[in-house]
C-alpha positions as CSV (number, residue, x, y, z in Angstrom):
1,M,-81.3,14.3,-43.3
2,A,-79.1,13.4,-46.3
3,L,-80.2,11.4,-49.2
4,P,-79.5,7.7,-48.2
5,W,-75.9,6.9,-49.0
6,K,-75.4,3.7,-51.4
7,A,-74.8,0.5,-49.2
8,A,-71.6,-0.7,-50.6
9,M,-68.4,-2.4,-49.9
10,R,-66.3,1.1,-49.3
11,A,-62.8,1.6,-48.0
12,L,-62.1,3.2,-44.7
13,P,-60.4,6.4,-44.5
14,P,-56.6,5.9,-44.3
15,A,-55.2,5.5,-40.6
16,G,-54.0,8.8,-39.5
17,L,-55.8,11.1,-41.9
18,R,-57.1,14.1,-40.3
19,V,-58.6,17.1,-42.6
20,A,-58.8,20.9,-41.4
21,I,-61.4,23.0,-43.2
22,D,-61.5,26.9,-43.0
23,A,-64.2,28.3,-41.2
24,R,-64.1,31.6,-43.0
25,T,-67.9,31.6,-44.1
26,W,-68.7,30.8,-40.5
27,S,-66.7,33.6,-39.0
28,L,-68.0,36.0,-41.5
29,G,-71.7,35.0,-41.6
30,A,-71.7,34.5,-45.3
31,G,-75.0,32.7,-46.7
32,T,-73.4,31.7,-50.0
33,G,-72.7,28.8,-52.2
34,V,-69.3,28.8,-51.0
35,D,-70.6,28.4,-47.3
36,T,-72.7,25.6,-48.2
37,Y,-69.8,23.9,-50.1
38,A,-67.8,24.0,-46.8
39,R,-70.5,22.8,-44.4
40,M,-71.0,19.7,-47.2
41,L,-67.5,19.3,-47.3
42,G,-67.1,18.8,-43.5
43,D,-70.3,16.6,-43.3
44,S,-69.8,14.6,-46.0
45,L,-66.1,13.7,-44.7
46,A,-67.3,13.0,-41.0
47,R,-70.1,10.9,-42.1
48,A,-67.5,8.9,-43.8
49,G,-65.3,8.5,-40.7
50,V,-62.7,11.3,-41.4
51,P,-61.8,13.3,-38.5
52,V,-62.5,16.9,-39.6
53,E,-61.8,20.0,-37.6
54,W,-62.5,23.6,-38.5
55,L,-59.4,26.2,-38.6
56,T,-60.4,29.5,-36.8
57,G,-58.9,32.6,-35.6
58,G,-56.0,32.5,-33.1
59,T,-58.1,33.9,-30.1
60,R,-60.9,31.9,-28.8
61,H,-63.7,34.0,-27.7
62,A,-67.5,34.0,-28.8
63,A,-67.5,35.8,-32.3
64,A,-70.3,38.0,-30.6
65,A,-67.7,39.6,-28.4
66,W,-65.6,40.8,-31.2
67,P,-66.7,44.3,-32.9
68,R,-65.6,44.3,-36.5
69,E,-62.3,46.2,-36.3
70,A,-61.4,49.6,-38.1
71,A,-59.4,49.2,-41.6
72,I,-56.3,51.2,-39.8
73,A,-56.0,48.6,-37.3
74,R,-56.2,45.8,-39.8
75,W,-53.7,47.4,-41.8
76,C,-51.2,48.1,-38.7
77,G,-51.8,44.3,-37.7
78,A,-50.9,43.1,-41.2
79,L,-47.7,45.2,-41.2
80,R,-46.2,42.5,-38.7
81,R,-44.4,39.8,-40.5
82,G,-44.3,35.9,-39.4
83,P,-46.8,33.6,-38.8
84,R,-50.2,33.5,-37.1
85,K,-51.6,31.2,-34.7
86,A,-54.7,29.5,-35.6
87,S,-57.1,27.1,-33.3
88,L,-58.7,23.9,-34.9
89,A,-62.2,23.2,-33.4
90,P,-63.5,19.6,-34.0
91,H,-66.4,19.4,-36.7
92,G,-69.6,19.1,-34.7
93,S,-68.8,21.5,-32.3
94,H,-69.6,25.3,-32.2
95,P,-66.3,26.9,-33.4
96,V,-65.7,29.8,-31.3
97,H,-63.5,32.3,-33.2
98,D,-62.3,35.9,-33.6
99,G,-65.1,37.0,-35.8
100,G,-63.1,36.4,-39.1
101,R,-60.4,38.7,-38.3
102,L,-57.5,36.3,-39.2
103,F,-59.3,36.1,-42.7
104,R,-59.6,39.5,-43.3
105,E,-56.2,40.0,-42.0
106,A,-55.0,37.8,-44.5
107,Q,-56.2,39.6,-47.4
108,T,-54.7,42.9,-46.0
109,Y,-51.2,41.3,-45.4
110,F,-51.4,40.1,-49.1
111,N,-52.2,43.7,-50.5
112,L,-49.3,44.8,-48.4
113,H,-46.6,42.0,-49.0
114,R,-48.0,39.9,-52.4
115,R,-47.6,37.0,-50.3
116,L,-49.5,34.3,-48.5
117,L,-50.0,34.8,-44.8
118,R,-48.5,31.6,-43.0
119,V,-50.7,29.7,-40.1
120,T,-49.3,27.5,-37.7
121,S,-51.0,25.3,-35.1
122,A,-49.9,23.0,-32.2
123,A,-50.9,19.7,-34.1
124,P,-51.3,20.2,-37.4
125,P,-53.7,18.1,-39.6
126,T,-52.8,15.8,-42.6
127,V,-54.5,17.8,-45.2
128,M,-55.5,21.8,-44.8
129,H,-58.3,22.3,-47.3
130,W,-59.0,25.9,-48.0
131,T,-62.5,26.2,-49.6
132,Y,-61.7,29.2,-51.4
133,P,-58.7,31.1,-53.1
134,L,-57.4,32.6,-49.6
135,P,-54.2,34.0,-48.9
136,L,-53.2,31.9,-46.3
137,Y,-51.6,28.3,-45.8
138,L,-50.8,26.2,-43.1
139,E,-47.5,25.0,-42.2
140,G,-46.8,21.1,-41.4
141,A,-50.0,20.3,-43.5
142,R,-50.7,19.4,-47.1
143,N,-52.5,22.5,-48.5
144,V,-55.2,22.2,-50.7
145,Y,-57.3,25.2,-52.6
146,T,-60.8,25.0,-53.9
147,V,-61.0,27.2,-57.0
148,H,-64.4,27.3,-58.0
149,D,-64.1,29.1,-61.0
150,L,-62.1,31.9,-62.8
151,I,-65.1,34.2,-63.5
152,P,-63.0,37.3,-62.3
153,L,-60.5,36.7,-65.2
154,T,-63.0,35.2,-67.6
155,H,-65.7,37.8,-66.9
156,P,-64.2,40.4,-65.1
157,R,-67.5,42.9,-65.9
158,L,-69.7,40.4,-63.9
159,T,-68.2,40.5,-60.7
160,G,-66.7,43.0,-58.1
161,I,-63.5,41.1,-57.8
162,R,-60.5,43.0,-59.4
163,A,-58.8,40.7,-62.1
164,D,-55.3,41.9,-61.5
165,R,-55.5,41.1,-57.8
166,H,-57.2,37.9,-58.3
167,Q,-54.5,36.7,-60.9
168,R,-51.5,37.5,-58.5
169,L,-53.4,35.7,-55.6
170,L,-53.8,32.8,-57.6
171,D,-50.2,32.8,-58.8
172,A,-49.1,33.3,-55.0
173,I,-51.4,30.1,-54.5
174,L,-49.9,28.0,-56.7
175,S,-46.5,28.8,-55.8
176,R,-47.6,27.0,-52.3
177,A,-50.4,24.7,-53.0
178,D,-49.9,20.9,-52.9
179,H,-53.2,20.4,-55.1
180,L,-56.0,22.5,-56.3
181,V,-59.5,21.1,-56.7
182,T,-62.5,22.5,-58.8
183,V,-66.3,21.7,-59.0
184,S,-66.7,20.9,-62.7
185,D,-64.6,20.1,-65.6
186,H,-65.7,23.3,-67.3
187,S,-63.7,25.2,-64.3
188,R,-61.1,22.6,-64.5
189,T,-60.5,23.3,-68.3
190,H,-60.3,27.2,-67.5
191,I,-57.8,26.7,-64.5
192,I,-55.5,24.4,-66.7
193,D,-55.2,26.6,-69.8
194,M,-55.6,29.9,-68.1
195,L,-52.7,29.5,-65.0
196,G,-50.8,27.0,-66.7
197,C,-51.5,23.9,-64.4
198,P,-50.4,20.4,-64.9
199,P,-53.6,18.5,-65.8
200,G,-52.6,16.2,-62.8
201,F,-52.3,19.0,-60.2
202,V,-56.1,20.3,-60.6
203,T,-58.8,17.6,-60.0
204,N,-62.6,18.2,-60.5
205,T,-64.0,16.4,-57.3
206,S,-67.6,18.1,-57.9
207,Q,-69.9,18.8,-55.0
208,A,-72.3,17.0,-52.7
209,V,-75.9,17.7,-52.9
210,H,-78.6,16.5,-50.6
211,A,-82.2,17.0,-50.0
212,P,-83.1,17.4,-46.5
213,L,-86.0,15.2,-45.3
214,Q,-87.9,17.7,-43.3
215,R,-91.4,18.8,-42.3
216,D,-91.4,21.9,-44.1
217,P,-92.2,25.2,-42.5
218,R,-94.8,27.5,-43.8
219,L,-94.4,29.6,-47.1
220,P,-94.2,33.3,-46.5
221,A,-97.7,35.0,-46.7
222,G,-99.0,35.3,-50.2
223,L,-97.1,32.2,-51.6
224,R,-98.7,28.8,-51.8
225,P,-97.2,25.7,-53.2
226,G,-96.8,25.4,-57.1
227,G,-98.0,29.0,-57.2
228,Y,-94.6,30.7,-57.9
229,F,-91.2,30.8,-59.5
230,I,-87.8,31.0,-57.7
231,C,-84.4,32.0,-58.1
232,C,-82.1,32.0,-55.5
233,G,-78.5,33.1,-54.5
234,M,-76.6,36.2,-54.4
235,P,-78.3,38.9,-56.6
236,E,-75.0,39.7,-58.3
237,T,-74.7,41.1,-61.9
238,R,-73.9,37.7,-63.4
239,K,-77.1,36.2,-62.0
240,N,-79.0,38.0,-65.0
241,L,-81.7,39.2,-63.1
242,P,-82.9,42.2,-65.2
243,A,-82.9,39.6,-68.2
244,L,-85.2,37.0,-66.1
245,V,-87.2,39.9,-64.8
246,A,-88.2,40.9,-68.1
247,A,-88.6,37.6,-69.5
248,H,-91.0,36.8,-66.6
249,R,-92.9,40.1,-67.4
250,T,-93.0,38.9,-71.2
251,A,-94.4,35.3,-70.3
252,M,-97.3,37.2,-68.4
253,S,-97.5,34.3,-65.9
254,Q,-99.8,34.6,-63.0
255,R,-97.3,33.0,-60.9
256,A,-94.8,35.5,-59.0
257,L,-91.1,35.4,-59.5
258,V,-89.5,35.2,-55.9
259,V,-85.9,36.1,-55.9
260,A,-84.5,34.7,-52.4
261,G,-81.0,35.6,-51.3
262,P,-78.8,38.2,-49.4
263,L,-78.9,41.8,-50.2
264,A,-77.1,43.2,-52.8
265,H,-75.2,45.8,-51.0
266,G,-72.8,46.2,-53.6
267,V,-75.1,46.7,-56.4
268,P,-78.1,49.0,-55.0
269,E,-79.2,49.5,-58.6
270,M,-80.2,45.8,-58.5
271,E,-82.1,45.7,-55.6
272,S,-84.1,48.7,-56.5
273,M,-84.9,47.1,-59.9
274,L,-86.5,44.2,-58.0
275,A,-88.3,46.6,-55.7
276,R,-90.0,48.5,-58.8
277,S,-90.7,45.0,-60.7
278,P,-94.3,44.2,-60.5
279,G,-95.0,40.2,-60.2
280,V,-91.7,40.2,-58.1
281,I,-91.3,39.1,-54.6
282,R,-87.8,40.0,-52.8
283,L,-87.0,37.6,-49.9
284,P,-84.1,38.1,-47.8
285,L,-81.3,35.6,-46.9
286,L,-83.5,32.8,-45.1
287,P,-82.9,29.9,-42.9
288,H,-81.8,26.8,-44.5
289,A,-85.1,25.0,-43.8
290,D,-87.0,27.7,-45.0
291,L,-85.0,27.8,-48.1
292,V,-85.4,24.2,-48.9
293,A,-89.2,24.6,-48.4
294,L,-89.3,27.6,-50.7
295,I,-87.8,25.6,-53.7
296,R,-89.2,22.1,-53.0
297,Q,-92.7,24.1,-53.5
298,A,-92.0,26.3,-56.3
299,R,-93.4,25.4,-59.8
300,A,-89.8,25.6,-61.3
301,M,-86.5,27.2,-60.5
302,L,-85.4,29.9,-63.2
303,F,-81.5,30.2,-63.4
304,P,-80.5,32.1,-66.5
305,S,-76.9,32.8,-64.9
306,L,-74.2,34.5,-67.1
307,A,-71.1,32.4,-65.6
308,E,-71.1,29.6,-63.2
309,G,-68.1,27.3,-61.9
310,F,-71.1,24.9,-60.5
311,G,-74.5,26.1,-60.2
312,L,-75.5,24.8,-56.7
313,P,-79.3,26.4,-56.9
314,V,-79.8,24.1,-60.0
315,A,-78.0,20.9,-58.3
316,E,-80.1,21.6,-55.0
317,A,-83.6,22.0,-57.2
318,M,-83.1,18.8,-58.9
319,A,-82.5,16.9,-55.7
320,L,-85.6,18.6,-54.3
321,G,-87.6,17.6,-57.3
322,T,-88.1,21.0,-58.7
323,P,-88.3,21.4,-62.4
324,V,-85.4,23.5,-63.8
325,M,-84.8,26.3,-66.4
326,A,-81.3,26.9,-66.6
327,S,-78.6,28.8,-68.9
328,T,-76.3,27.2,-71.7
329,I,-73.2,29.1,-70.3
330,G,-70.9,28.0,-68.0
331,A,-71.1,24.8,-66.2
332,L,-74.9,24.7,-65.9
333,R,-75.2,22.3,-68.7
334,E,-72.7,20.0,-67.1
335,V,-74.3,20.1,-64.0
336,G,-78.1,20.0,-65.2
337,G,-77.3,17.2,-67.7
338,G,-80.6,15.7,-69.0
339,G,-82.6,17.2,-66.1
340,A,-83.0,20.7,-67.1
341,L,-84.8,23.0,-69.5
342,F,-82.0,25.1,-71.1
343,V,-82.2,28.4,-72.5
344,D,-79.6,31.1,-73.9
345,P,-79.4,33.5,-71.6
346,H,-78.9,36.6,-73.6
347,D,-82.1,35.5,-75.5
348,T,-85.0,37.1,-73.2
349,P,-87.6,36.1,-75.9
350,A,-86.5,32.3,-75.6
351,M,-86.7,32.7,-71.8
352,A,-90.2,33.9,-71.8
353,R,-91.3,31.0,-74.1
354,A,-89.7,28.3,-71.4
355,I,-91.3,30.2,-68.7
356,R,-94.7,29.8,-70.5
357,A,-94.2,26.1,-70.9
358,L,-93.3,25.5,-67.4
359,D,-96.0,27.8,-66.5
360,S,-98.7,25.8,-68.6
361,D,-97.4,22.2,-69.1
362,D,-97.7,20.0,-66.4
363,A,-96.3,17.0,-68.3
364,L,-93.0,18.9,-69.0
365,C,-92.6,19.6,-65.5
366,R,-93.1,15.8,-64.6
367,R,-90.7,14.8,-67.1
368,L,-87.9,17.2,-65.7
369,R,-88.8,16.6,-62.0
370,A,-87.8,12.9,-62.9
371,A,-84.9,13.5,-65.3
372,G,-83.6,15.8,-62.2
373,F,-83.7,13.3,-59.9
374,E,-81.6,11.1,-62.1
375,Q,-79.1,13.7,-63.1
376,V,-78.5,14.6,-59.2
377,A,-77.6,11.0,-58.3
378,A,-74.0,12.1,-59.2
379,F,-73.8,14.5,-56.5
380,A,-74.4,11.8,-53.9
381,P,-72.3,12.8,-50.7
382,R,-70.7,9.3,-49.9
383,D,-69.5,9.1,-53.3
384,Y,-68.4,12.8,-53.1
385,A,-66.6,11.8,-49.9
386,D,-64.9,8.8,-51.3
387,R,-63.4,11.0,-54.0
388,M,-61.9,13.5,-51.3
389,V,-60.6,11.0,-49.5
390,G,-59.1,9.1,-52.4
391,L,-57.3,12.4,-53.2
392,Y,-56.3,13.2,-49.7
393,A,-54.8,9.8,-49.2
394,R,-52.7,10.3,-52.6
395,L,-51.5,13.6,-51.4
396,A,-50.4,12.4,-48.1
397,G,-49.1,8.8,-49.3
398,L,-51.8,7.2,-47.1
399,A,-52.9,3.5,-48.0
400,P,-56.9,3.3,-47.6
401,A,-57.9,0.5,-45.0
402,L,-59.7,-2.3,-45.5
403,P,-63.0,-2.3,-47.1
404,H,-66.3,-2.5,-44.9
């Protein structure tokens, strides 16, 4: 259940507005911030009365029936020019798809042809919203792309994405897109400055964040409410985990540091470091209800990232009433506002001092909890849906309906 939406006079969605969202993260089984972004976009729009559909691969079979294709097969398929057919599944259904083949083929197609792969649908929606810079566009719709950040260009050493390829992909998207959206003013400024976009072509719509009201499942064995710190997300280089682990060790807290998120297959040395570190508990990707319970019952969220376009764990922790320590770098100061304790992510002793303060100062934690609740109100799902609907209506030339 989401946070209660404001009871106010709101415009109905324009008649005729239909929005499709790519189901890439669903079909590829990703458990990332982009996955959460896509699902919250769909949920927020649907709750606001917008007909929402999910764009999947063209062949409608259960995903389990599709083994991952060999690279040579994908390259042979991508040699074929011309559009690909896609399916649209209504929101609320369980989309059946081709196991992500369309999205993988699009990446290979772009590598071969250096152009976006065209997609067709029998009944195109008004707006096709791609939740990531994907090398795809849907014919017959206004194509909107979310560019969460430009970290592959601004911090190439912190990501496995090649900067030159990413620049080519963004250039190709700009040549076809009807609009770009992003998730913070920090990212919007980078996009305008580095990609040369007109300011009116890029909109910061922020994100929606909600705090589920649920009967929390039991914590993993060995953890008790308030007895641990948490850092969650993909454990990639930019998350600054070695410095965080060192700061936690220096702080000499009796509370464990729990690191929860998908396995870092691309950086095995990260997993090795976490496994060897005393006081660190490594948990894999968890079901959403379990992750919510883990964040809600932590002493504090520790998130000293080196680069972020938004920083969803910070906003989620504030919505769940968990105090936050966050980095001063990237969009985190913008997202955390007055609701977080900020540290220089390059200053390990300063991080250790912040951890000690969170460990021992109950009054500080109460102040951060109250300030976090106030700050996170800016990410209410209904307000987010209103921003998105207004943008879509302008792009499609549709007038909003009467308020209700």
